[in-house]
N, C-alpha and C positions, 0 to 999 in steps of 0.2 A: 340519308335525308338530309335535307339543307334548310336552317332559316335565314331568310332575310333581312335583316333590320333595316329601319327606315332610317332615311339621309338624315345623320346628325344627332344618331342615339346617341346619348351618355355614357360616357366608358363605364360606369359605378353600374349602369345596367344591364351593357352586357355582360360584364362579372359576373353579377348578381343571377342573371340567365342561366350560365355557363354553369355557374357552381348548383343552380338548382338542377339540370340536367345531367350532373355528376352523382347527384342524389339517388337519379335514378336508374344509376350502372350505366351513365354513356359516358364517353369521351369526347366533349365538343372541341372543335380545331379551330379557332378564329381566322380568317382568312379576310383581309383588309383589301379590296377591290382601290379601284379609283374615286368612287362615290359613295359607295358602302360597304357596310359591314357584314359577313357571313359566316354563321356557325356551319361548321358541317360535325353532325353526328356522328357517332362511331359506335354499332354497337345493336342491340336486338332492338331491331325501331319497326317491324314486321308490324304490329299490335298498336303500334300509336296512333291516333287520332290525328291527321294535321289540324285539322278544326279545333281541338282541344288545345293543341299546342298554341295555337293562334292566341286563343286567351289569358296566356301568359302573363304578356307583357302587352300597352299598348303600342308599344316600340316594335315590334315585331309584324312588319309587312307580308310576309307570306312563310308559308313552310310548303317544300317540295319534296319525295320521294327522287332519288337516283336509280333511275331505272339500268342501267348499266349494271353486270356485273363486277367490273373493275371501276370501285367508287372513287376512292381518291385520284384518280389520274382521270377521271371522266370530267368533260368542260362542264356538265353540271353542276360539281362542287364548287367549282369556285363560280358559278352563276353566269357561266358563258362569257367570264373573262380569260385571256389567256394569260399563262402564267411567265416568270421567266425565271433565270437562274443566274446570280449574278457570282463572279469570281474575281477573286483577290490575284493580278499577279504583276513581277518586278515592275513592269512596265502602267501599273494602275488597273483597275479594276474591269473588266468587261463582262457585257451581259449578253446571254443568250435568249432571245424572247422574240415573237412575232413584232411588235412594234419597236425593235432597235435594230443598229446595223448589222450587215452580215458578219462573221465571224468567219478566222479562217484557221482551219488548223493541220500543218503542214509538216510532214518527217519523212524519217524511210520506217519500212516495215520493222525493221530491228537495229538496238541499237552492236555496233561489231568492235568500234573503238572510238578512242576520247576525240580523235583527230576527226574521226569520220562525221561522230555526232555533234560536234563542235562546231565545226566547217558549216554545216546544215543548218543548223539552227541560227547561226549569223545571217546564212544566205539570206533565208525564209524568211527572218524577221524585218533584214533590209528591203524584200518585195513586199512585206504588208502583213504576213502570217501574224496572228497572235498566240497562238499554242502551238507547240513542237510536241507530237507523235512520236513514236520510238518503242519497241516492243522487248521488254527485259526479260519475261517469259513470253514463250511464244508456242500457243497450242500447234502442230504440225501433225496434218494427216497420215506422214509417215515417222515411227519410230526412228528412222536413221537421218531426218531431216535437221537442219541447223533448229535447236530447242530453244536460243537465247541464251546470253551470257548469266542469267538471275540476277543475284544480287549485288555484284559490283557493276553492272550494268546501271542500276538505280544510280550508284555513285556519279558514273559520267552522263547519265542525265541530269543531275544536281549542279555538274561542272558545265553543261550546256546553256542551263538557265541563267545560270551568274554573268558567261561568257555574252547572252545573248539580251534577257532581259524578258524572254519567255515564258509563259506557261507550262507546266509539264500534263499530259495526259500520257498515261499507260496503263497495259491491262493487267490484273490481276486474276489468275486463274486457280488458285488454292487459298482456303481459310488460313492456313499456316503464313501464309508470305503476306495479308492483308496488311499488318501493320505496319511493315517493313515500306512496303507500296505506297501508300497512304501517306507517309511519313513525307517521301520525297513529290509525289504526286499532287499536283492541282487540282485532278480529274482521276477519278479510276476510272476503267473502263474494264466494262463486262463485255466479253466478245460473243460471238453466234454460238459458240461451239456451248457457253455457260450458260445460255439466255437461259433454259428451264434447269440451272443447277439450284435449287432453291436453298439449300444451305448457304450458298455464295449469296446470294441474293441476300437473307434476312442477315447475311451478316455485314455488306456494304450497305446493309439499309440502317444499320445499327449504330453506323460510324458518321462523321461530320460530313466527309471530302462528297462535292458533286460526283455523282456515277453517269456515266455513259455507255448507253445500254443498247448494244446492237441488237438487232434484228436475227431470231436464228436463221437457218440456211434454207430451214423447210417450215417456218413459223405461219402463222398467218397473223392478222393484225390481231385477232383476238386474243391471240397465245401473247403474244408479245407483249400488249396492255395489262394484260393479266402478269406478265415479270416485271412489269415497272410496279405494280400494284402492292407485289409483293415486299420491294424497297420501301414504297410509300408506307404501307402499312408497319413496316418496323421503323419509321419513323426520322427516315430521310426526304424531304422532300424537293430537293435538289436532282433531277433527274432529265437528262436530254435523253431523247431517242434519236438513235441512228440505221439506217436504212443502208443496207450495204450489199443489198441485192439476194433474191433468194435463187435455188436453185428448183430449175423445169428444165423440159425431155430435151432442150437443143443447147449443148453447150459446146457445138463447134466450133463456134466463132466467138463468143464471148465466155467468161469464165463465171459466171452469174449473170440474171437478167434484173438490172435495174428497176426498179419498181417506184416510178416518179409519183405513180398517179396516186402513191400511199401520201404525200403532201396534201392534197386538199381534201383526204378523204379523212386523215387522222387531225384538220383542222376542225370536222363536225365532231370529232369523239373526244379528241382532250385539249386539257390545257399545256400540258409538255412540250419544250420547246424541243424542233424538230432539226437535224442534221442528214446529210447526205455524206455518203462514201462513195463516190464513182469509179476510184481505185481499184477496190475489190469487186465492185459492181460490174464491171467489164472486163478485167483483166489484163487489158493490152494497155499503153500508155497512149494508142495515138486515139485513144476514142477518149479519152479523159476528161481533155478540156470541153467539148461538146456538151457531154452528158454534166460536166459543171456549171457551163452556161445552164442549161435547160434546165438543173434542179434550181440554180438562182432565180430565172424566170418562172419557177413553178412555186417558188416561193420558199425555199429551205431558209432556215433560221443560219447553220453552220453548213459548212464543207471541210470534211476531212480527206485532203491528199498526200496521196505518198512521192515523196521526193527523195534522190539519194543521188550525192554527188559522180557515182559513177554505175547506174544499172546495169552493165553488163556483169559487173562483178560483186552486184551484190549479195548476201548470204540469203535473202529471202526477197520472195514478189521482189525481185528487178522488172522482169516486161512492164510491168504495171504503174511501174517508178517513173515520175517525170523528171530529168534534169534540175539542177537549179537555173538553168537559163530558160528553160522551158515553161518555168513557173514564174521564170520573171515577166516574160510575156502575157502570160496568161494573166496574173492578177490585174491588169489593167486594162484585158476584154469584159474579165468578172464586173469591174468598176461599174462601166458601160450599163451592163442590164441593171446591174443592183441599183444604180443613181435613177433609173426607170422608174426601178420596183420602189422607190427611196428609202433603200436599206442600205446605203454606204456612208460612211461615218468620213468626212471631207477634213485633208487636214489642215490644221492652224495655221494659220496667216503666219508666216512671219516678220515682224516689224524689223525695219534698218533702222 
């Protein structure tokens, strides 16, 4: 249930109403929009009468029920306003959201050594990336495949951030590793295989770093949003959804089926920012640029693209990784579509 306050409602009145709701056993969550303040009420609201709630204060404009099972993640919860996630990085704050410039995340599937990760970070930053991706802990289908270097790789990611000024996004697989990952990462990633690891979702929801939640390989949109709800319900409001392809009956030509239709669908359901991963979504580097361009045209807020200095020698996911040179060419192509969509940040003019 949400309580919509009138424009210009006094802060003291919003505080008074919030305290009254707490006395009823509800937890009010204040959401400040561009024009109005909304109070999201969490708790047992089924028996509450919206008309009766409106009588609490003349400053209450409306009281509405949130019909979706994912309450905090729903667009209704923010009264139709898209949300945003602002993340500080060494180069300045970066904002994920529908009304902000496209965010680029690039880097290798896994951190292999210091020279490789630093070189890649410097290259993708020069091309226009805002965040470096790189796995320290890698979930793999085969127990014999490279699983990542673990804690030592986190130190290498920190070195790459120091060298490049990029923010860092890396995956956490186990609650025991969360503190170590969060100490280095600017964004904590929950991968597709852990989308419904509810213990992990609660833990990442109880810490402060923003969470990048990938869609499960066979997850419906509703299941994905309910997974986000776990994180939001645990207290972390900063969740970014990432579509990375789902498993369908045909895997002969692409690794997964990249569901770009999820972008307009999510816009009608949730206020959370949306990212697209065309690398995992297709599995082949030759298809990544066209799907990245299509995702920007469809309205994505961010792209996550795998880049490796020598894909044939990559320890994981080499076939879907772009070379730095191909990423250099792709970014200007993305900028043309993003400019049309009003989603490209022009570089600052340098005065002579």
